[in-house]
Gaussian input, Z-matrix of N, CA and C with variables (Angstrom, degrees):
# hf/3-21g

backbone

0 1
 N
 C     1     B1
 C     2     B2     1     A1
 N     3     B3     2     A2     1     D1
 C     4     B4     3     A3     2     D2
 C     5     B5     4     A4     3     D3
 N     6     B6     5     A5     4     D4
 C     7     B7     6     A6     5     D5
 C     8     B8     7     A7     6     D6
 N     9     B9     8     A8     7     D7
 C    10    B10     9     A9     8     D8
 C    11    B11    10    A10     9     D9
 N    12    B12    11    A11    10    D10
 C    13    B13    12    A12    11    D11
 C    14    B14    13    A13    12    D12
 N    15    B15    14    A14    13    D13
 C    16    B16    15    A15    14    D14
 C    17    B17    16    A16    15    D15
 N    18    B18    17    A17    16    D16
 C    19    B19    18    A18    17    D17
 C    20    B20    19    A19    18    D18
 N    21    B21    20    A20    19    D19
 C    22    B22    21    A21    20    D20
 C    23    B23    22    A22    21    D21
 N    24    B24    23    A23    22    D22
 C    25    B25    24    A24    23    D23
 C    26    B26    25    A25    24    D24
 N    27    B27    26    A26    25    D25
 C    28    B28    27    A27    26    D26
 C    29    B29    28    A28    27    D27
 N    30    B30    29    A29    28    D28
 C    31    B31    30    A30    29    D29
 C    32    B32    31    A31    30    D30
 N    33    B33    32    A32    31    D31
 C    34    B34    33    A33    32    D32
 C    35    B35    34    A34    33    D33
 N    36    B36    35    A35    34    D34
 C    37    B37    36    A36    35    D35
 C    38    B38    37    A37    36    D36
 N    39    B39    38    A38    37    D37
 C    40    B40    39    A39    38    D38
 C    41    B41    40    A40    39    D39
 N    42    B42    41    A41    40    D40
 C    43    B43    42    A42    41    D41
 C    44    B44    43    A43    42    D42
 N    45    B45    44    A44    43    D43
 C    46    B46    45    A45    44    D44
 C    47    B47    46    A46    45    D45
 N    48    B48    47    A47    46    D46
 C    49    B49    48    A48    47    D47
 C    50    B50    49    A49    48    D48
 N    51    B51    50    A50    49    D49
 C    52    B52    51    A51    50    D50
 C    53    B53    52    A52    51    D51
 N    54    B54    53    A53    52    D52
 C    55    B55    54    A54    53    D53
 C    56    B56    55    A55    54    D54
 N    57    B57    56    A56    55    D55
 C    58    B58    57    A57    56    D56
 C    59    B59    58    A58    57    D57
 N    60    B60    59    A59    58    D58
 C    61    B61    60    A60    59    D59
 C    62    B62    61    A61    60    D60
 N    63    B63    62    A62    61    D61
 C    64    B64    63    A63    62    D62
 C    65    B65    64    A64    63    D63
 N    66    B66    65    A65    64    D64
 C    67    B67    66    A66    65    D65
 C    68    B68    67    A67    66    D66
 N    69    B69    68    A68    67    D67
 C    70    B70    69    A69    68    D68
 C    71    B71    70    A70    69    D69
 N    72    B72    71    A71    70    D70
 C    73    B73    72    A72    71    D71
 C    74    B74    73    A73    72    D72
 N    75    B75    74    A74    73    D73
 C    76    B76    75    A75    74    D74
 C    77    B77    76    A76    75    D75
 N    78    B78    77    A77    76    D76
 C    79    B79    78    A78    77    D77
 C    80    B80    79    A79    78    D78
 N    81    B81    80    A80    79    D79
 C    82    B82    81    A81    80    D80
 C    83    B83    82    A82    81    D81
 N    84    B84    83    A83    82    D82
 C    85    B85    84    A84    83    D83
 C    86    B86    85    A85    84    D84
 N    87    B87    86    A86    85    D85
 C    88    B88    87    A87    86    D86
 C    89    B89    88    A88    87    D87
 N    90    B90    89    A89    88    D88
 C    91    B91    90    A90    89    D89
 C    92    B92    91    A91    90    D90
 N    93    B93    92    A92    91    D91
 C    94    B94    93    A93    92    D92
 C    95    B95    94    A94    93    D93
 N    96    B96    95    A95    94    D94
 C    97    B97    96    A96    95    D95
 C    98    B98    97    A97    96    D96
 N    99    B99    98    A98    97    D97
 C   100   B100    99    A99    98    D98
 C   101   B101   100   A100    99    D99
 N   102   B102   101   A101   100   D100
 C   103   B103   102   A102   101   D101
 C   104   B104   103   A103   102   D102
 N   105   B105   104   A104   103   D103
 C   106   B106   105   A105   104   D104
 C   107   B107   106   A106   105   D105
 N   108   B108   107   A107   106   D106
 C   109   B109   108   A108   107   D107
 C   110   B110   109   A109   108   D108
 N   111   B111   110   A110   109   D109
 C   112   B112   111   A111   110   D110
 C   113   B113   112   A112   111   D111
 N   114   B114   113   A113   112   D112
 C   115   B115   114   A114   113   D113
 C   116   B116   115   A115   114   D114
 N   117   B117   116   A116   115   D115
 C   118   B118   117   A117   116   D116
 C   119   B119   118   A118   117   D117
 N   120   B120   119   A119   118   D118
 C   121   B121   120   A120   119   D119
 C   122   B122   121   A121   120   D120
 N   123   B123   122   A122   121   D121
 C   124   B124   123   A123   122   D122
 C   125   B125   124   A124   123   D123
 N   126   B126   125   A125   124   D124
 C   127   B127   126   A126   125   D125
 C   128   B128   127   A127   126   D126
 N   129   B129   128   A128   127   D127
 C   130   B130   129   A129   128   D128
 C   131   B131   130   A130   129   D129
 N   132   B132   131   A131   130   D130
 C   133   B133   132   A132   131   D131
 C   134   B134   133   A133   132   D132
 N   135   B135   134   A134   133   D133
 C   136   B136   135   A135   134   D134
 C   137   B137   136   A136   135   D135
 N   138   B138   137   A137   136   D136
 C   139   B139   138   A138   137   D137
 C   140   B140   139   A139   138   D138
 N   141   B141   140   A140   139   D139
 C   142   B142   141   A141   140   D140
 C   143   B143   142   A142   141   D141
 N   144   B144   143   A143   142   D142
 C   145   B145   144   A144   143   D143
 C   146   B146   145   A145   144   D144
 N   147   B147   146   A146   145   D145
 C   148   B148   147   A147   146   D146
 C   149   B149   148   A148   147   D147
 N   150   B150   149   A149   148   D148
 C   151   B151   150   A150   149   D149
 C   152   B152   151   A151   150   D150
 N   153   B153   152   A152   151   D151
 C   154   B154   153   A153   152   D152
 C   155   B155   154   A154   153   D153
 N   156   B156   155   A155   154   D154
 C   157   B157   156   A156   155   D155
 C   158   B158   157   A157   156   D156
 N   159   B159   158   A158   157   D157
 C   160   B160   159   A159   158   D158
 C   161   B161   160   A160   159   D159
 N   162   B162   161   A161   160   D160
 C   163   B163   162   A162   161   D161
 C   164   B164   163   A163   162   D162
 N   165   B165   164   A164   163   D163
 C   166   B166   165   A165   164   D164
 C   167   B167   166   A166   165   D165
 N   168   B168   167   A167   166   D166
 C   169   B169   168   A168   167   D167
 C   170   B170   169   A169   168   D168
 N   171   B171   170   A170   169   D169
 C   172   B172   171   A171   170   D170
 C   173   B173   172   A172   171   D171
 N   174   B174   173   A173   172   D172
 C   175   B175   174   A174   173   D173
 C   176   B176   175   A175   174   D174
 N   177   B177   176   A176   175   D175
 C   178   B178   177   A177   176   D176
 C   179   B179   178   A178   177   D177
 N   180   B180   179   A179   178   D178
 C   181   B181   180   A180   179   D179
 C   182   B182   181   A181   180   D180
 N   183   B183   182   A182   181   D181
 C   184   B184   183   A183   182   D182
 C   185   B185   184   A184   183   D183
 N   186   B186   185   A185   184   D184
 C   187   B187   186   A186   185   D185
 C   188   B188   187   A187   186   D186
 N   189   B189   188   A188   187   D187
 C   190   B190   189   A189   188   D188
 C   191   B191   190   A190   189   D189
 N   192   B192   191   A191   190   D190
 C   193   B193   192   A192   191   D191
 C   194   B194   193   A193   192   D192
 N   195   B195   194   A194   193   D193
 C   196   B196   195   A195   194   D194
 C   197   B197   196   A196   195   D195
 N   198   B198   197   A197   196   D196
 C   199   B199   198   A198   197   D197
 C   200   B200   199   A199   198   D198
 N   201   B201   200   A200   199   D199
 C   202   B202   201   A201   200   D200
 C   203   B203   202   A202   201   D201
 N   204   B204   203   A203   202   D202
 C   205   B205   204   A204   203   D203
 C   206   B206   205   A205   204   D204
 N   207   B207   206   A206   205   D205
 C   208   B208   207   A207   206   D206
 C   209   B209   208   A208   207   D207
 N   210   B210   209   A209   208   D208
 C   211   B211   210   A210   209   D209
 C   212   B212   211   A211   210   D210
 N   213   B213   212   A212   211   D211
 C   214   B214   213   A213   212   D212
 C   215   B215   214   A214   213   D213
 N   216   B216   215   A215   214   D214
 C   217   B217   216   A216   215   D215
 C   218   B218   217   A217   216   D216
 N   219   B219   218   A218   217   D217
 C   220   B220   219   A219   218   D218
 C   221   B221   220   A220   219   D219
 N   222   B222   221   A221   220   D220
 C   223   B223   222   A222   221   D221
 C   224   B224   223   A223   222   D222
 N   225   B225   224   A224   223   D223
 C   226   B226   225   A225   224   D224
 C   227   B227   226   A226   225   D225
 N   228   B228   227   A227   226   D226
 C   229   B229   228   A228   227   D227
 C   230   B230   229   A229   228   D228
 N   231   B231   230   A230   229   D229
 C   232   B232   231   A231   230   D230
 C   233   B233   232   A232   231   D231
 N   234   B234   233   A233   232   D232
 C   235   B235   234   A234   233   D233
 C   236   B236   235   A235   234   D234
 N   237   B237   236   A236   235   D235
 C   238   B238   237   A237   236   D236
 C   239   B239   238   A238   237   D237
 N   240   B240   239   A239   238   D238
 C   241   B241   240   A240   239   D239
 C   242   B242   241   A241   240   D240
 N   243   B243   242   A242   241   D241
 C   244   B244   243   A243   242   D242
 C   245   B245   244   A244   243   D243
 N   246   B246   245   A245   244   D244
 C   247   B247   246   A246   245   D245
 C   248   B248   247   A247   246   D246
 N   249   B249   248   A248   247   D247
 C   250   B250   249   A249   248   D248
 C   251   B251   250   A250   249   D249
 N   252   B252   251   A251   250   D250
 C   253   B253   252   A252   251   D251
 C   254   B254   253   A253   252   D252
 N   255   B255   254   A254   253   D253
 C   256   B256   255   A255   254   D254
 C   257   B257   256   A256   255   D255
 N   258   B258   257   A257   256   D256
 C   259   B259   258   A258   257   D257
 C   260   B260   259   A259   258   D258
 N   261   B261   260   A260   259   D259
 C   262   B262   261   A261   260   D260
 C   263   B263   262   A262   261   D261
 N   264   B264   263   A263   262   D262
 C   265   B265   264   A264   263   D263
 C   266   B266   265   A265   264   D264
 N   267   B267   266   A266   265   D265
 C   268   B268   267   A267   266   D266
 C   269   B269   268   A268   267   D267
 N   270   B270   269   A269   268   D268
 C   271   B271   270   A270   269   D269
 C   272   B272   271   A271   270   D270
 N   273   B273   272   A272   271   D271
 C   274   B274   273   A273   272   D272
 C   275   B275   274   A274   273   D273
 N   276   B276   275   A275   274   D274
 C   277   B277   276   A276   275   D275
 C   278   B278   277   A277   276   D276
 N   279   B279   278   A278   277   D277
 C   280   B280   279   A279   278   D278
 C   281   B281   280   A280   279   D279
 N   282   B282   281   A281   280   D280
 C   283   B283   282   A282   281   D281
 C   284   B284   283   A283   282   D282

   B1=1.4338
   B2=1.5299
   B3=1.3223
   B4=1.4709
   B5=1.5318
   B6=1.3350
   B7=1.4671
   B8=1.5234
   B9=1.3328
   B10=1.4611
   B11=1.5315
   B12=1.3202
   B13=1.4631
   B14=1.5286
   B15=1.3216
   B16=1.4688
   B17=1.5287
   B18=1.3127
   B19=1.4648
   B20=1.5257
   B21=1.3284
   B22=1.4600
   B23=1.5231
   B24=1.3312
   B25=1.4601
   B26=1.5215
   B27=1.3273
   B28=1.4679
   B29=1.5209
   B30=1.3045
   B31=1.4586
   B32=1.5195
   B33=1.3118
   B34=1.4679
   B35=1.5232
   B36=1.3163
   B37=1.4569
   B38=1.5140
   B39=1.3103
   B40=1.4693
   B41=1.5221
   B42=1.3470
   B43=1.4587
   B44=1.5255
   B45=1.3168
   B46=1.4687
   B47=1.5180
   B48=1.3394
   B49=1.4618
   B50=1.5186
   B51=1.3154
   B52=1.4708
   B53=1.5230
   B54=1.3322
   B55=1.4563
   B56=1.5130
   B57=1.3253
   B58=1.4615
   B59=1.5279
   B60=1.3291
   B61=1.4622
   B62=1.5212
   B63=1.3265
   B64=1.4601
   B65=1.5196
   B66=1.3232
   B67=1.4638
   B68=1.5180
   B69=1.3136
   B70=1.4551
   B71=1.5210
   B72=1.3442
   B73=1.4644
   B74=1.5188
   B75=1.3294
   B76=1.4634
   B77=1.5150
   B78=1.3526
   B79=1.4672
   B80=1.5340
   B81=1.3397
   B82=1.4585
   B83=1.5218
   B84=1.3294
   B85=1.4540
   B86=1.5176
   B87=1.3222
   B88=1.4568
   B89=1.5181
   B90=1.3454
   B91=1.4529
   B92=1.5197
   B93=1.3443
   B94=1.4635
   B95=1.5173
   B96=1.3284
   B97=1.4544
   B98=1.5043
   B99=1.3196
   B100=1.4625
   B101=1.5359
   B102=1.3196
   B103=1.4683
   B104=1.5249
   B105=1.3308
   B106=1.4633
   B107=1.5349
   B108=1.3220
   B109=1.4673
   B110=1.5278
   B111=1.3231
   B112=1.4663
   B113=1.5214
   B114=1.3214
   B115=1.4705
   B116=1.5220
   B117=1.3405
   B118=1.4654
   B119=1.5261
   B120=1.3269
   B121=1.4644
   B122=1.5225
   B123=1.3261
   B124=1.4576
   B125=1.5203
   B126=1.3135
   B127=1.4587
   B128=1.5224
   B129=1.3188
   B130=1.4581
   B131=1.5275
   B132=1.3422
   B133=1.4672
   B134=1.5172
   B135=1.3345
   B136=1.4572
   B137=1.5144
   B138=1.3137
   B139=1.4576
   B140=1.5183
   B141=1.3139
   B142=1.4547
   B143=1.5251
   B144=1.3263
   B145=1.4586
   B146=1.5243
   B147=1.3248
   B148=1.4672
   B149=1.5245
   B150=1.3223
   B151=1.4686
   B152=1.5278
   B153=1.3365
   B154=1.4568
   B155=1.5271
   B156=1.3084
   B157=1.4634
   B158=1.5241
   B159=1.3223
   B160=1.4679
   B161=1.5308
   B162=1.3227
   B163=1.4663
   B164=1.5230
   B165=1.3373
   B166=1.4667
   B167=1.5220
   B168=1.3365
   B169=1.4697
   B170=1.5251
   B171=1.3207
   B172=1.4671
   B173=1.5235
   B174=1.3365
   B175=1.4679
   B176=1.5253
   B177=1.3190
   B178=1.4608
   B179=1.5253
   B180=1.3237
   B181=1.4681
   B182=1.5304
   B183=1.3284
   B184=1.4669
   B185=1.5242
   B186=1.3390
   B187=1.4565
   B188=1.5156
   B189=1.3246
   B190=1.4575
   B191=1.5124
   B192=1.3308
   B193=1.4644
   B194=1.5251
   B195=1.3163
   B196=1.4632
   B197=1.5232
   B198=1.3083
   B199=1.4581
   B200=1.5245
   B201=1.3268
   B202=1.4587
   B203=1.5255
   B204=1.3393
   B205=1.4497
   B206=1.5242
   B207=1.3250
   B208=1.4655
   B209=1.5274
   B210=1.3135
   B211=1.4617
   B212=1.5205
   B213=1.3311
   B214=1.4563
   B215=1.5207
   B216=1.3430
   B217=1.4654
   B218=1.5261
   B219=1.3289
   B220=1.4693
   B221=1.5260
   B222=1.3295
   B223=1.4647
   B224=1.5313
   B225=1.3356
   B226=1.4711
   B227=1.5293
   B228=1.3032
   B229=1.4711
   B230=1.5118
   B231=1.3268
   B232=1.4623
   B233=1.5177
   B234=1.3368
   B235=1.4614
   B236=1.5116
   B237=1.3131
   B238=1.4639
   B239=1.5256
   B240=1.3159
   B241=1.4574
   B242=1.5214
   B243=1.3404
   B244=1.4641
   B245=1.5228
   B246=1.3279
   B247=1.4746
   B248=1.5173
   B249=1.3308
   B250=1.4594
   B251=1.5269
   B252=1.3048
   B253=1.4651
   B254=1.5282
   B255=1.3339
   B256=1.4717
   B257=1.5315
   B258=1.3538
   B259=1.4597
   B260=1.5139
   B261=1.3324
   B262=1.4624
   B263=1.5201
   B264=1.3263
   B265=1.4603
   B266=1.5192
   B267=1.3436
   B268=1.4541
   B269=1.5226
   B270=1.3208
   B271=1.4596
   B272=1.5296
   B273=1.3090
   B274=1.4666
   B275=1.5279
   B276=1.3267
   B277=1.4574
   B278=1.5138
   B279=1.3121
   B280=1.4535
   B281=1.5000
   B282=1.3167
   B283=1.4652
   B284=1.5227
   A1=111.60
   A2=118.52
   A3=118.98
   A4=112.90
   A5=117.43
   A6=120.37
   A7=110.89
   A8=116.90
   A9=121.11
   A10=111.56
   A11=116.96
   A12=119.26
   A13=110.41
   A14=116.77
   A15=120.37
   A16=110.39
   A17=117.12
   A18=122.42
   A19=111.86
   A20=116.84
   A21=121.01
   A22=113.90
   A23=117.30
   A24=120.10
   A25=111.77
   A26=116.82
   A27=122.70
   A28=110.28
   A29=115.75
   A30=122.03
   A31=108.49
   A32=116.83
   A33=121.68
   A34=111.22
   A35=115.35
   A36=122.75
   A37=106.14
   A38=116.98
   A39=121.39
   A40=110.78
   A41=115.04
   A42=120.24
   A43=107.77
   A44=116.25
   A45=121.89
   A46=108.21
   A47=114.89
   A48=120.53
   A49=108.48
   A50=117.13
   A51=123.92
   A52=112.31
   A53=116.79
   A54=121.04
   A55=114.89
   A56=117.81
   A57=122.52
   A58=108.41
   A59=116.87
   A60=121.70
   A61=107.25
   A62=116.15
   A63=121.34
   A64=110.83
   A65=114.86
   A66=121.30
   A67=107.55
   A68=115.61
   A69=122.21
   A70=106.80
   A71=116.16
   A72=121.65
   A73=107.14
   A74=116.85
   A75=119.48
   A76=109.04
   A77=118.16
   A78=120.29
   A79=113.75
   A80=118.01
   A81=121.76
   A82=111.40
   A83=115.92
   A84=122.52
   A85=106.10
   A86=116.35
   A87=122.76
   A88=108.86
   A89=117.39
   A90=119.55
   A91=111.32
   A92=114.49
   A93=122.23
   A94=108.04
   A95=115.83
   A96=120.46
   A97=110.85
   A98=117.34
   A99=121.72
   A100=110.63
   A101=116.23
   A102=121.49
   A103=113.18
   A104=117.55
   A105=120.71
   A106=110.97
   A107=117.02
   A108=120.68
   A109=111.03
   A110=117.11
   A111=121.39
   A112=111.12
   A113=118.33
   A114=120.88
   A115=111.95
   A116=117.15
   A117=119.88
   A118=110.92
   A119=117.10
   A120=122.22
   A121=110.74
   A122=117.49
   A123=122.24
   A124=113.73
   A125=118.68
   A126=121.23
   A127=113.31
   A128=117.05
   A129=122.11
   A130=108.26
   A131=116.81
   A132=120.89
   A133=112.19
   A134=117.14
   A135=121.02
   A136=109.23
   A137=115.23
   A138=121.71
   A139=107.65
   A140=116.47
   A141=122.15
   A142=109.08
   A143=117.58
   A144=122.08
   A145=107.62
   A146=116.57
   A147=121.61
   A148=109.59
   A149=116.20
   A150=119.83
   A151=112.11
   A152=117.82
   A153=121.64
   A154=107.88
   A155=116.27
   A156=121.15
   A157=112.03
   A158=117.66
   A159=120.40
   A160=110.73
   A161=116.71
   A162=121.44
   A163=110.72
   A164=117.04
   A165=120.41
   A166=111.35
   A167=116.53
   A168=120.53
   A169=110.11
   A170=117.72
   A171=121.09
   A172=111.16
   A173=117.04
   A174=120.75
   A175=111.50
   A176=116.95
   A177=120.01
   A178=110.65
   A179=116.37
   A180=120.67
   A181=110.54
   A182=116.98
   A183=120.45
   A184=111.39
   A185=116.35
   A186=121.35
   A187=113.66
   A188=117.36
   A189=120.88
   A190=115.16
   A191=118.63
   A192=120.77
   A193=110.27
   A194=114.84
   A195=122.28
   A196=108.16
   A197=117.74
   A198=121.13
   A199=108.38
   A200=116.11
   A201=122.27
   A202=109.27
   A203=116.34
   A204=122.58
   A205=107.27
   A206=118.12
   A207=120.19
   A208=111.94
   A209=115.68
   A210=121.50
   A211=109.70
   A212=115.13
   A213=121.47
   A214=109.35
   A215=117.10
   A216=119.53
   A217=111.25
   A218=115.61
   A219=122.94
   A220=107.39
   A221=117.93
   A222=119.38
   A223=113.85
   A224=117.91
   A225=119.81
   A226=112.84
   A227=117.89
   A228=121.15
   A229=110.09
   A230=116.48
   A231=121.19
   A232=108.46
   A233=116.24
   A234=120.48
   A235=111.16
   A236=115.28
   A237=123.45
   A238=106.34
   A239=116.65
   A240=121.32
   A241=107.38
   A242=115.62
   A243=121.26
   A244=110.96
   A245=115.58
   A246=121.73
   A247=104.93
   A248=115.37
   A249=120.34
   A250=110.20
   A251=116.70
   A252=122.70
   A253=112.64
   A254=117.87
   A255=120.76
   A256=112.35
   A257=118.05
   A258=121.85
   A259=115.37
   A260=118.66
   A261=120.85
   A262=111.24
   A263=116.19
   A264=121.62
   A265=108.29
   A266=115.63
   A267=121.54
   A268=110.84
   A269=115.39
   A270=121.40
   A271=105.96
   A272=115.87
   A273=121.57
   A274=106.39
   A275=117.28
   A276=120.95
   A277=109.80
   A278=115.81
   A279=120.28
   A280=110.89
   A281=114.68
   A282=119.10
   A283=111.70
   D1=-41.91
   D2=-178.83
   D3=-56.82
   D4=-36.05
   D5=178.89
   D6=-58.91
   D7=-47.86
   D8=-177.31
   D9=-71.65
   D10=-34.58
   D11=176.22
   D12=-64.18
   D13=-42.30
   D14=178.60
   D15=-67.67
   D16=-42.34
   D17=-179.05
   D18=-61.04
   D19=-42.02
   D20=-174.39
   D21=-98.11
   D22=-15.98
   D23=-174.77
   D24=72.30
   D25=18.34
   D26=-177.99
   D27=-114.60
   D28=157.06
   D29=174.34
   D30=-96.21
   D31=136.71
   D32=-179.21
   D33=-67.50
   D34=138.54
   D35=170.85
   D36=-109.21
   D37=117.69
   D38=-176.32
   D39=-102.06
   D40=144.00
   D41=177.27
   D42=-161.35
   D43=168.82
   D44=178.02
   D45=-121.02
   D46=146.45
   D47=177.98
   D48=-155.70
   D49=129.84
   D50=175.72
   D51=52.55
   D52=40.36
   D53=176.31
   D54=80.54
   D55=9.20
   D56=-178.76
   D57=-118.68
   D58=136.94
   D59=172.91
   D60=-88.62
   D61=128.23
   D62=-176.66
   D63=-124.42
   D64=156.81
   D65=173.46
   D66=-141.31
   D67=127.77
   D68=176.26
   D69=-99.07
   D70=120.81
   D71=-179.98
   D72=-133.39
   D73=104.80
   D74=-175.46
   D75=55.65
   D76=-128.45
   D77=-179.28
   D78=-83.72
   D79=-0.55
   D80=-176.61
   D81=-95.25
   D82=141.11
   D83=170.92
   D84=-121.63
   D85=109.18
   D86=-177.32
   D87=-100.21
   D88=147.66
   D89=-177.82
   D90=-144.14
   D91=153.57
   D92=177.37
   D93=-154.56
   D94=154.63
   D95=178.19
   D96=159.87
   D97=-170.70
   D98=178.61
   D99=-61.00
   D100=147.25
   D101=-176.58
   D102=-49.31
   D103=-46.34
   D104=-176.40
   D105=-61.24
   D106=-44.45
   D107=-179.92
   D108=-68.99
   D109=-41.12
   D110=-178.58
   D111=-65.71
   D112=-34.29
   D113=-179.99
   D114=-61.28
   D115=-31.23
   D116=176.90
   D117=-66.55
   D118=-32.38
   D119=179.86
   D120=-84.02
   D121=-36.63
   D122=-173.47
   D123=-65.68
   D124=-20.61
   D125=179.22
   D126=-73.31
   D127=-7.84
   D128=-179.69
   D129=-90.22
   D130=126.50
   D131=-178.08
   D132=-69.15
   D133=-35.41
   D134=-178.78
   D135=-163.79
   D136=159.87
   D137=173.50
   D138=-108.23
   D139=127.36
   D140=-178.38
   D141=-109.32
   D142=120.58
   D143=175.94
   D144=-85.77
   D145=122.76
   D146=-177.78
   D147=-122.00
   D148=152.50
   D149=-177.87
   D150=-80.60
   D151=-23.61
   D152=178.61
   D153=-139.64
   D154=99.26
   D155=-174.72
   D156=-63.51
   D157=-42.06
   D158=-178.78
   D159=-59.37
   D160=-46.65
   D161=-179.92
   D162=-65.60
   D163=-42.79
   D164=-179.32
   D165=-60.20
   D166=-42.95
   D167=179.70
   D168=-66.99
   D169=-44.45
   D170=179.00
   D171=-59.83
   D172=-45.29
   D173=-178.75
   D174=-67.47
   D175=-39.53
   D176=178.15
   D177=-64.72
   D178=-43.52
   D179=179.37
   D180=-63.59
   D181=-40.81
   D182=177.61
   D183=-64.03
   D184=-26.58
   D185=178.46
   D186=-88.45
   D187=8.13
   D188=175.66
   D189=104.64
   D190=4.23
   D191=179.40
   D192=-73.90
   D193=150.38
   D194=176.61
   D195=-107.06
   D196=133.32
   D197=178.13
   D198=-79.24
   D199=114.89
   D200=177.81
   D201=-85.68
   D202=-41.21
   D203=176.95
   D204=-138.78
   D205=119.67
   D206=-178.19
   D207=-66.14
   D208=168.92
   D209=179.60
   D210=-56.31
   D211=132.92
   D212=178.47
   D213=-147.55
   D214=154.28
   D215=179.21
   D216=-73.81
   D217=150.22
   D218=174.37
   D219=-136.66
   D220=172.22
   D221=179.28
   D222=-63.66
   D223=-18.97
   D224=-177.74
   D225=-119.60
   D226=26.98
   D227=179.96
   D228=132.64
   D229=-139.63
   D230=177.38
   D231=-128.12
   D232=160.24
   D233=-178.56
   D234=-145.17
   D235=157.50
   D236=170.67
   D237=-146.51
   D238=151.44
   D239=177.06
   D240=-118.10
   D241=129.06
   D242=-177.59
   D243=-129.21
   D244=145.06
   D245=170.58
   D246=-99.19
   D247=110.58
   D248=-177.90
   D249=-69.18
   D250=162.97
   D251=-174.78
   D252=-54.48
   D253=-31.40
   D254=-179.70
   D255=-84.31
   D256=-2.17
   D257=174.22
   D258=107.25
   D259=-15.57
   D260=179.45
   D261=-69.15
   D262=140.59
   D263=178.53
   D264=-103.65
   D265=123.34
   D266=-175.32
   D267=-129.80
   D268=138.50
   D269=172.18
   D270=-89.93
   D271=132.63
   D272=175.09
   D273=-110.62
   D274=128.38
   D275=178.30
   D276=-125.11
   D277=146.89
   D278=178.75
   D279=177.47
   D280=179.75
   D281=179.71
   D282=-71.17

């Protein structure tokens, strides 16, 4: 954690979700936990922080994205997981 805090100039915010321990540090979302729980997170290519999650999901879907996991609450806001038209799987997080 200290490496990422120094790199970003941010302090880590730690939380747990779905059996995984997470830390948000600047633009990075780091995770650790049991293999089974981590595998659910590891399939995501990146986490995208958006200012309006509803709009981001609507625009992505209109552009051909498939909703893998609909918008749901988390300890640090809300999230959705989408498979973009080119095949990449991305978590979108925001208020």
